N, C-alpha and C positions, 0 to 999 in steps of 0.2 A: 505492501499499499503505499501510496505516494505520502510523504511530509506535508501536510498543509501549514503553509504561511499564514500566520495571525499576525493583524497588522500591530503593533504596540502603544500601551496606551501610555498616553503624556496628563493624565490627569495632575500631578503632583509636581511636572516640570515647571520652573519659572519661566516666563516670557520677555526679552528682554524690551520688546516692543507690547506693551500690551495691549489689548483689542477696547479700542471704547463700543460702551452701551451702542450708540450706532450704526456702531458695523451690523449690528444683529436683528435691527427694527427696518425694514423692507421701506424702499421709500413713497409705497404709495399704502401704506398701514394706515388705520383707521383712528389712531393712538396719535400719530403723527395731525392730520386733518381737525381733530381736539381741540389738538396742544394749539393748531395755530391759532384756529376761531376764537380762545381763550386771549390768546394773547394778547388779539385784535384789537378786545377790546375796552374801552375803559377800567382802569383799576382804582380809580379817586371812592369810589362810592366804597369797593370793599376796604379798601388804605381809609376810610374815615371811624369801622369800627373797629381797629387798634386804641391803645391808650399812649404807646409809646413807656410804659412801666416796665420795669422790668427785663430781662436778657431780649437781645435779637428775637423777631418769630423768622420762620421757615418762610419764603415766598407765596405772598398770597395766592401769584397766579399758577405757581406752582401746583399746591393746594386742593387747587377749585381742579384743575386739568385733571391733576390723579381723583376725584369725588366724581368727577363728569365723566370721567370715562369711566370707571369701577360704576355706575350707573348705569352705561351704556349696555356693557357686559354683563348687565343683573346680579352686581355684588352691592351689596345696601349697608352693609352690616361694618364699623367700623375695625373689628377683629376678622372679618375676612378680605378689610383693602391691606390691611395692615403685612397681613399673611402674605398676601396674592405680589408685596413688595420685596418679598424674600426667596418668588419660585418663579415668576414672569416678569421676561424680562421684558415686557411695555411698559410696564408699572415703575422694574429699574430705570428704564429712560427718562420716563417721566420725570424723577426723582434724582437722577443722575447720583443714582446705586447709595441712595437714604435711607433706613429703615427708622422710617418713621412708628412712634408706638399708634398703639389701638386709641390712645386719651390724648395724642395730639390729636387725630387724625375727626377724634371728638370735638376737644374745644375747637377745635375751626369748625364745624358745622354747627355748633352750638352756638359760639357764643360771635360764626362772623358771617357765617356763609346763610345764616338763613334770615337777617338783617336785609338782606340782597337779593336776595332772589327772583324775586321782580321786578327788578332790572335787569339781571344779566338774562331771566327769561326772555323780557321783550327787545334787548340784544341781539339776541341770535335770529326769534321774527322781524325784525328788521334787515339784519345780513339776507336773510332768505327770501324778502320783500324786493330789495337791490337789485339779488340775483336774480331773477324775475322769476323764480319755485314759486312763488304765490304773488297775490295781487295784495289780501286782506281786503276786493270789493265781493265775496261772502264767505260765508263759516256755517260749515254744519254739525248743530247744538248737539249734544246726547248728555246724558248724566251714570252714572251706579255709582254704588251704596258699596265701603273701606270698610270690611270687619272690621272693628279698631282690635288691638291685643287686649285690650284688658279685660275680663273675667265678669260674662254675661251675668254674674248674681251682686256685683254690684251697684246695682242702680242706688241711685235718688233718684223718686218723685215729689212733682211742685204739689200737685195734690195733698202726698200726705205730709211732707213738709209742712199745707199752709194748716192743716186741719187737727194735726198733735202741738204745732203751734200753737195756735187756737185755745186749744186742752191746757196747755201750761200755763197758758196766761189767765185763763177760767181758776184756776186751781191757787195760781198764786196770786189773784189779788182778794180770791176770798182768806188765803194763809194770813194774808197783809194783816185785811183788816180784823182778821183776831187778833196778833198782834198788839194790834193800839189801839185794839178796845182793854186787850187786859194790862196795856201799860197805861190808861187812863186811867184807871180803876184802879191802877196800885198808886199814882200819886203823879205818875209821869205826864209829859206837856202832850197836847196833843202835835202825831202828824198832816200835817197837811199833804194832799194826793197833788200832787202837778202833771195836765196835759202835757204827753208827749206826743213823738209817731212813732209809727211801729218800726223805723227802721234805729229808734233807739228803746229800745221798752229792755232791753237786754242789761245798759246800764242806767236805767231808772230804776230796776228792779231791785240791780244790786245800790244802790246808794239810798232805797228805803231803808234797805237789810242793813246798811252801816249803819244808821241815822237810827234804828232800831235797837240794834248791838250796845250804843252809843247813848238810848236811854234806859237799857233794862242794868244799865251796869250804876247808874245814877241814882236808879228805885232806893229809898229806905228800906233798910233789912228791914225793920219791923210790921212792914204792909208784906211784905215777901218770905215766903217760907224756901228751904235752897230745890226741895222739887220742881215746886211752879218755876222757880227761877232759870233750871234746868229745862226741863219746859219748855219754856219760851226761846231758849238758847239755842233748842236742837231742833226746833222753825224757824229763826234764822236760818242754822248752819243750810236748813231745805230750801230756804230763799237764794243764799249764794249761790247752790247746786245750778236750782233752778233761770238761776242770772247765766253760767256760763251754759244752759242746755241752751238756752234763748238765744247765744253770741253765735252757739255751733248753727240753729237751725237760721240767726239772721245770712252767714255766711255761705248755705245754701241757697240761700235764694236769691245773693249777689252772685254768684256761679251759672246755676242759670234762668236770669235774667229775662228773655222772653220763652225759653226751652222752658218744657214741660216734664223735660229729667236730662240727667245727666252720671255718667260711673266716677264710682269711689280714685279710683283708679286710674283715669284717666276724663280730668273735667273738662276736658273739651267735646267728649265723644256727646252723642247724644243716642239715647236708644230707639232702634228703626226696626221695622220687619224686615227682614233678605231673601230674597230670592234662593239662595239653600238653606231650607226648612227640611233638614231629617229627619225631627217627628213626626210634621205637617197642621203642627197645631198652633202658628201663627205666630210663635213665640217671638220675641223682640230681643236685640241685641248691641252693642255698644256699635255705634256704625258711622259714618259721615257723606256724604252727598254728595261726590265729588262730581262735577258741572267740567262740562272740554268743547272748548267748538275748536273745528278741526278744518284747512282748507291744502286738496292735492295732498292729506294720509301726515300732513305738520300740525303739529299744538300751533294756534297761535291765540286759543285765550284761556284758563281760567283756574276753580273757583273752588272751596271749599265751604260745608253747608249745615247749619246745622237742624235744618228744617227738611224730613222728608218726601218730598210735597214737590215733586220740575215745576210744575204752574205757578208754582209762588217763588221758586228761585231763575223761571226763566226774565220777568226782566231785566233784577239787579244784574243779572250773569252779562244784558247786555248792555248794561248802563259801563258794568266794565272795564268789557271792550272795548268801546267809547272814549274810554277815559285810558286806557293802554296807549292805545293806538291814534287817536286824537282825531280820529270818526270812523262812524258804520258803516259798515257793511251793506251796499244795496241790498244782496243777498241772503236771506237767515232761513236754514230750512232746520225742523224738526220734529219729530214724531207723535202721535197722537196724544201722547203723556204730555206733552205742555200747552193744550187745546183747553184755554179758557175763554169767557167772554170777556176779562181784561186781555188777557195777551193776544186775541184780538182781536 
């Protein structure tokens, strides 16, 4: 049998003239196009998000190119992008071989990139319009509900919050009246009730509880037994707990705004009925209503809404399109789900 010649391995050999990452990325590679487009855009809005404190940051253009290219390839997690920087030469080419940590990428996304996402989206659409790829004279509108990663049992319902707050206020008012009466009968001064707005109920209950607490301490010892005083103090403690609970309800109502629900672990998500219903019982899940406008298969507008009904998002969505591009398209196409008397 003839001896087979095997090429030698050169993995551990040093090269006098080391190769550049540029040598391994084809000239027509998608990563070069992404980097070229990102570097042609105005970087000032992104630079304005930095405060200049601490160590010099990594190049914002480099990080923006990295994240955009990762998103195009379906890599959305910071850890996934950080891993790609170790094994994928295209990612290495963007960052020049720098191995960024997932925390660095996450800080860039949450502290800087998210503040400029609309600006750079508009910039890309403008480039497409200048190149004649799109005309901005027509838009095809459609929406989809995106399920949140929040647990489906973390719901907070507006009606429940309002009902529980009303019950607690009723109990608190009765308890406060009883405490005031006991203080008055035992020689204390009368505590006047002040009119208050719903947004300050918690503060008013806490203020009344402190006044009652001060009055109980100053009551004549001869008129009040130890057990009676202990009972009053217990009732006052319940008032303090009630004020804390009222503060929670007020915070929930502030988060809810005009919505009917939200998720405790993802307050921006609203509970909606989705098409994917495995149990076929109409169960609601935390989600977002994403509205998209396209032309020639390119996005020209997008917006997230808390309202699950497309008919109520249509007009605000068109207004955003006009604000984004400075004009309204001549032709708007949408399905019957957007049909309403007001929209027509």
